[in-house]
C-alpha positions in Angstrom: -1.2 16.8 10.4 -0.3 13.5 8.6 -2.0 12.4 5.5 -3.5 8.9 5.7 -4.6 6.6 2.8 -5.6 3.1 2.0 -3.7 1.5 -0.9 -5.5 -1.4 -2.5 -2.9 -3.8 -4.0 -3.4 -6.3 -6.8 -0.7 -9.0 -6.7 0.3 -11.4 -9.5 -0.1 -15.1 -8.9 1.5 -16.5 -5.7 3.5 -13.4 -4.8 1.1 -12.4 -2.0 3.2 -13.7 0.9 6.4 -12.1 -0.3 4.7 -8.8 -1.2 3.1 -8.8 2.3 6.5 -9.2 3.9 8.2 -6.5 1.9 5.4 -3.9 2.2 5.2 -4.5 6.0 8.7 -3.1 6.2 8.1 0.1 4.2 8.2 3.4 6.0 4.8 4.9 6.8 2.9 1.6 6.7 0.7 1.5 9.8 -1.2 -1.7 9.1 -1.3 -4.2 6.3 -4.2 -6.6 5.6 -4.4 -9.7 3.4 -8.1 -9.7 2.2 -10.5 -11.5 -0.1 -12.2 -9.8 -3.0 -10.9 -7.8 -6.0 -7.6 -6.9 -4.2 -5.1 -9.1 -2.4 -3.7 -6.6 0.1 -4.9 -3.3 1.7 -2.2 -1.0 3.1 -3.0 1.6 5.7 -0.3 4.2 5.1 0.6 7.6 6.5 2.8 10.4 5.2 3.6 14.0 6.2 2.9 15.4 2.7 1.2 14.4 -0.5 4.6 14.3 -2.1 5.8 11.8 0.5 2.6 9.7 0.0 3.2 9.8 -3.8 6.7 8.6 -3.3 5.6 5.8 -1.0 2.9 4.5 -3.4 4.6 5.1 -6.8 8.2 4.3 -6.0 8.0 1.9 -3.1 4.8 -0.1 -3.1 4.4 -0.4 -6.9 8.0 -1.5 -7.2 7.5 -4.5 -4.9 8.0 -7.8 -6.8 4.6 -9.2 -7.8 2.6 -6.0 -7.4 0.4 -5.7 -10.6 -1.4 -2.4 -9.8 -2.5 -0.2 -6.9 -5.6 2.0 -6.2 -5.2 4.6 -3.6 -7.9 6.3 -1.5 -6.8 9.3 0.6 -8.7 9.6 3.9 -10.6 12.9 4.0 -12.2 12.7 7.5 -11.8 10.5 10.5 
């Protein structure tokens, strides 16, 4: 069974559009939302293992130009 999570992304300045385009193409991204509030983007992501999820968030999403920080919530129950 796949592991699903929401990644809340804080983007620096006017990098939201470019970050959105880049994150959309990352493996495991099911949906991506541009939102109002304390975060700029919410990523709905899925991975086969926690290690794969860790790699997706730490090495891929956080390395996108303009991403300041992320907060991840793993989905426990659907």
